[in-house]
C-alpha positions as CSV (number, residue, x, y, z in Angstrom):
1,X,-0.5,-0.1,-0.1
2,X,1.0,3.7,-0.6
3,X,4.1,3.1,-2.3
4,X,6.6,6.0,-2.2
5,X,4.9,7.3,0.6
6,X,6.3,8.3,4.0
7,X,4.6,7.0,7.5
8,X,4.6,9.7,9.8
9,X,3.2,10.6,13.6
10,X,3.0,14.4,13.6
11,X,1.7,16.7,16.7
12,X,-0.8,19.3,15.3
13,X,-0.9,20.6,19.0
14,X,-4.2,19.0,19.9
15,X,-3.8,15.8,19.1
16,X,-1.1,13.7,17.4
17,X,-2.2,12.1,13.6
18,X,-1.2,9.2,11.9
19,X,-0.8,10.6,8.4
20,X,0.9,9.1,4.7
21,X,2.1,11.4,2.8
22,X,3.7,11.4,-1.1
23,X,3.9,12.4,-4.5
24,X,5.1,16.3,-5.8
25,X,3.0,19.2,-6.7
26,X,-0.5,21.1,-5.6
27,X,-1.2,19.8,-2.6
28,X,-4.4,18.0,-1.5
29,X,-5.6,16.3,1.5
30,X,-7.9,13.0,2.0
31,X,-10.0,12.5,4.8
32,X,-11.8,9.3,5.8
33,X,-15.3,8.4,7.5
34,X,-16.5,6.2,10.1
35,X,-15.2,3.5,10.8
36,X,-12.6,3.8,8.6
37,X,-8.9,5.3,8.5
38,X,-6.6,6.8,5.8
39,X,-6.1,3.4,4.2
40,X,-9.5,3.7,2.4
41,X,-7.5,6.1,0.0
42,X,-5.0,3.0,-0.7
43,X,-6.0,3.2,-4.3
44,X,-6.9,7.1,-4.8
45,X,-3.7,8.4,-3.3
46,X,-1.2,6.8,-5.4
47,X,-2.8,7.7,-8.8
48,X,-3.4,11.6,-7.5
49,X,0.6,11.3,-6.7
50,X,1.3,11.4,-9.8
51,X,0.7,15.3,-10.0
52,X,-0.3,16.2,-6.7
53,X,1.1,16.0,-3.0
54,X,-1.1,13.4,-1.3
55,X,-1.9,13.7,2.5
56,X,-4.0,11.0,4.1
57,X,-4.4,11.5,8.2
58,X,-6.3,9.6,10.6
59,X,-8.6,12.0,11.9
60,X,-8.5,12.8,15.6
61,X,-9.8,9.7,17.4
62,X,-9.7,7.1,14.5
63,X,-7.1,4.6,13.6
64,X,-3.8,5.0,15.0
65,X,-4.3,9.0,15.7
66,X,-4.5,10.2,19.6
67,X,-7.4,10.4,21.1
68,X,-7.8,13.9,22.7
69,X,-10.7,14.0,25.6
70,X,-14.1,14.8,24.6
71,X,-15.2,17.8,26.6
72,X,-18.5,17.9,28.7
73,X,-19.9,19.2,25.3
74,X,-18.0,16.8,23.0
75,X,-16.2,19.1,21.4
76,X,-12.9,17.7,21.1
77,X,-14.8,15.8,18.6
78,X,-16.2,18.5,16.9
79,X,-15.6,19.1,13.2
80,X,-14.3,22.5,14.2
81,X,-11.6,20.5,16.2
82,X,-10.8,18.2,13.5
83,X,-10.4,21.0,10.9
84,X,-8.2,22.6,12.9
85,X,-6.1,19.6,13.5
86,X,-5.7,19.5,9.5
87,X,-4.8,23.0,9.0
88,X,-2.1,22.7,11.7
89,X,-1.1,19.3,10.0
90,X,-0.4,21.2,6.3
91,X,1.0,23.9,7.8
92,X,3.3,21.3,9.3
93,X,4.2,19.7,6.2
94,X,4.8,23.2,4.5
95,X,1.4,23.6,2.8
96,X,-0.6,27.0,3.5
97,X,-3.2,26.4,0.9
98,X,-4.4,22.9,-0.4
99,X,-7.6,21.0,-1.6
100,X,-9.4,19.1,0.4
101,X,-11.4,15.7,0.1
102,X,-13.7,14.0,2.7
103,X,-15.7,11.3,2.4
104,X,-18.8,10.2,5.1
105,X,-17.5,11.9,8.4
106,X,-14.4,13.3,6.7
107,X,-17.0,15.6,4.6
108,X,-18.1,17.4,7.5
109,X,-14.6,18.3,8.3
110,X,-13.7,19.1,4.8
111,X,-16.9,21.4,4.7
112,X,-15.9,22.8,8.1
113,X,-12.5,23.6,6.7
114,X,-13.7,25.6,3.7
115,X,-16.2,27.5,5.9
116,X,-13.9,28.4,8.8
117,X,-10.2,28.5,6.9
118,X,-11.3,29.8,3.3
119,X,-7.7,31.2,2.7
120,X,-6.5,27.7,3.2
121,X,-8.6,25.6,0.9
122,X,-8.4,26.2,-2.9
123,X,-10.6,23.2,-3.7
124,X,-13.2,21.1,-1.9
125,X,-14.8,17.6,-2.4
126,X,-17.6,16.7,-0.4
127,X,-18.4,13.0,-0.6
128,X,-21.5,10.8,-0.1
129,X,-22.8,13.5,2.2
130,X,-25.1,16.5,3.0
131,X,-24.2,19.0,5.8
132,X,-25.3,17.6,9.3
133,X,-27.3,21.0,10.0
134,X,-29.8,20.0,6.5
135,X,-29.4,16.1,7.3
136,X,-31.1,16.5,11.0
137,X,-33.5,19.4,9.8
138,X,-34.7,17.1,7.4
139,X,-34.8,13.9,9.5
140,X,-38.0,11.9,9.4
141,X,-39.1,8.1,9.5
142,X,-37.2,7.2,6.5
143,X,-33.8,8.9,7.9
144,X,-34.4,7.6,11.6
145,X,-35.0,4.0,10.0
146,X,-31.8,4.1,8.1
147,X,-29.5,6.1,9.8
148,X,-30.6,5.0,13.1
149,X,-26.8,4.7,14.2
150,X,-26.3,8.6,13.7
151,X,-28.9,8.4,17.5
152,X,-27.8,5.3,18.9
153,X,-24.1,6.4,19.1
154,X,-25.0,9.9,19.5
155,X,-26.9,10.0,22.6
156,X,-25.4,8.9,25.9
157,X,-28.1,7.7,28.4
158,X,-27.1,4.1,27.5
159,X,-23.5,4.6,25.9
160,X,-23.3,2.5,22.6
161,X,-20.0,1.7,23.3
162,X,-20.8,-1.5,25.6
163,X,-22.7,-2.8,22.5
164,X,-19.8,-2.5,20.2
165,X,-17.1,-3.6,22.1
166,X,-19.0,-6.8,22.9
167,X,-18.5,-7.8,19.2
168,X,-17.0,-5.4,16.8
169,X,-16.8,-7.7,13.8
170,X,-20.6,-8.3,14.0
171,X,-21.3,-4.4,14.4
172,X,-19.3,-3.5,12.1
173,X,-19.3,-6.2,9.6
174,X,-16.5,-5.2,8.0
175,X,-15.4,-8.1,5.3
176,X,-12.4,-9.7,4.4
177,X,-11.9,-7.0,1.1
178,X,-11.2,-4.5,3.9
179,X,-7.7,-4.0,4.9
180,X,-6.8,-5.5,8.2
181,X,-5.5,-2.4,9.7
182,X,-9.1,-0.7,9.6
183,X,-10.4,-4.4,10.5
184,X,-7.9,-4.0,13.7
185,X,-9.0,-0.3,14.5
186,X,-12.7,-1.0,15.6
187,X,-11.3,-3.5,18.4
188,X,-9.6,-0.9,20.3
189,X,-12.0,0.4,23.3
190,X,-10.4,3.7,22.8
191,X,-11.0,4.2,18.9
192,X,-14.9,2.8,19.1
193,X,-15.4,5.6,22.1
194,X,-13.5,8.3,20.1
195,X,-15.8,7.5,17.0
196,X,-19.1,7.5,19.4
197,X,-18.0,11.0,20.7
198,X,-17.6,12.4,17.0
199,X,-21.5,11.6,16.4
200,X,-22.2,13.2,19.8
201,X,-20.5,16.2,18.6
202,X,-22.4,15.9,15.8
203,X,-26.0,16.3,17.3
204,X,-24.6,19.3,19.8
205,X,-21.8,21.3,18.3
206,X,-21.9,20.6,14.9
207,X,-25.3,21.0,14.3
208,X,-25.3,24.4,15.8
209,X,-22.3,25.6,13.9
210,X,-24.1,24.9,10.3
211,X,-27.3,26.2,11.6
212,X,-25.2,29.4,12.5
213,X,-23.4,29.6,9.6
214,X,-26.8,28.9,7.6
215,X,-28.3,31.8,9.6
216,X,-25.5,34.3,8.7
217,X,-25.5,33.6,5.3
218,X,-22.0,32.2,4.8
219,X,-21.1,30.3,1.9
220,X,-18.4,27.8,0.8
221,X,-16.2,30.5,-1.8
222,X,-13.9,27.7,-3.6
223,X,-14.4,25.0,-6.5
224,X,-16.6,22.3,-4.9
225,X,-17.4,18.9,-6.1
226,X,-20.0,16.7,-4.9
227,X,-20.1,13.1,-5.6
228,X,-22.4,10.6,-4.4
229,X,-22.7,6.8,-4.5
230,X,-25.6,5.6,-6.7
231,X,-26.2,2.5,-4.6
232,X,-26.3,4.3,-1.5
233,X,-29.4,6.2,-0.2
234,X,-28.6,10.0,-0.5
235,X,-31.1,10.2,-3.8
236,X,-33.9,8.2,-1.8
237,X,-33.6,10.6,0.8
238,X,-33.3,13.9,-0.2
239,X,-34.2,13.5,-4.4
240,X,-31.7,15.9,-6.0
241,X,-28.9,16.2,-2.9
242,X,-26.7,18.5,-5.3
243,X,-29.7,20.9,-4.6
244,X,-28.6,20.4,-1.1
245,X,-25.3,21.7,-1.8
246,X,-26.3,24.6,-4.0
247,X,-27.8,26.3,-1.3
248,X,-24.2,26.2,0.8
249,X,-21.4,27.0,-2.1
250,X,-21.3,29.1,-4.9
251,X,-19.7,27.1,-7.3
252,X,-20.2,23.2,-6.9
253,X,-20.8,20.4,-9.3
254,X,-22.3,17.2,-9.1
255,X,-20.9,13.6,-10.1
256,X,-22.8,10.3,-9.3
257,X,-20.5,7.5,-8.6
258,X,-21.3,4.1,-9.7
259,X,-20.7,2.5,-6.2
260,X,-21.8,1.5,-2.9
261,X,-21.4,3.7,0.0
262,X,-17.3,3.3,0.2
263,X,-16.7,5.1,-3.6
264,X,-12.7,5.4,-2.8
265,X,-13.0,1.2,-2.2
266,X,-15.4,0.0,-4.4
267,X,-14.6,2.4,-7.6
268,X,-11.5,4.9,-7.5
269,X,-11.1,4.9,-11.0
270,X,-14.3,7.0,-11.2
271,X,-13.4,8.7,-8.2
272,X,-10.0,9.7,-9.1
273,X,-11.4,10.8,-12.1
274,X,-13.9,13.1,-10.7
275,X,-11.0,14.2,-8.4
276,X,-8.9,14.9,-11.1
277,X,-11.1,17.6,-12.7
278,X,-11.6,19.4,-9.7
279,X,-8.4,19.8,-9.1
280,X,-8.0,21.2,-12.1
281,X,-10.5,24.0,-11.4
C-alpha cells in the first residue's frame, strides 16, 4: 500500500495524527469516514500522487491517531476541532493552502475547513454526505430507519460502546476486502469511544455550527465537487442532494459514482477521475 509514501506521526497541538504523505505538486488532503482510517484511500492516493502532493491522515480519535478528551460538550470531537487539526498538519508539512476531499464523516470536516479557513482551501470535495445541519433538519421516519446509528451512537443515556465492544466484528461487519489495519482499529475500545464522541458532537456543536452559518448566510466560495454513490441512499432520502449543496456553495458541480457507500474502495477509478477534474478548476 501507498508505495513511495512516508508514514509519520505528527503533533498538531491538540492531537497527534498518524499520516501518510507522498507525491509532488499542488497539495491535496484526503479525509476518511467512519469507521475507516486513511487506508481507505490506498487506491486513490497513489493515483493522485502522480500530479499532487497527497496527504492522508487518520482523523483524531480514529485509527492510530491520538484520542484527546471529548469534553463535557463533546467539542473535542467536533468538526471544528478536527478541521483545525488538518490546518495545523498541513502547515507542519509546509502547505498553507491546499485542496481537501472528505468522505462520510470526513466530508463534514472538509466542509468545516472550507467555511472556517477559506484562505487555506483551494478546492473542496464532499463525498456521500450533506451538511449535518441539513440532514437533521430533514430527518424523518425514513432517515431514522436508515441512519438510526446517528442517534444510537450520539446518545449518552445508554452508551453504545458497551454494545459495540462486545463484538466489533459483528457490529461493523467489515468483510475480508477491508484491509486488516482497518479491521483491527475497531477492536480498540478507545477508538470506539472516540468514534461515538464524533457522533455525539454531530448532534450538538456540529449541528449548531451549521445552523449558525446558514443563518448568517456564510457560504463556501472555493470550487466544490459533490460526489454521491448511486447505490447508497442520498437520492432516496433527498431526491436531488446536489440541490442542498447549491444552497451552501457558490461554485459546485455534482458527479454520481457507480458504487456503494465506500466509493474510494469500490470504484477508485471513477472517484480519482472526478477528483482530478476538480483539482484542475
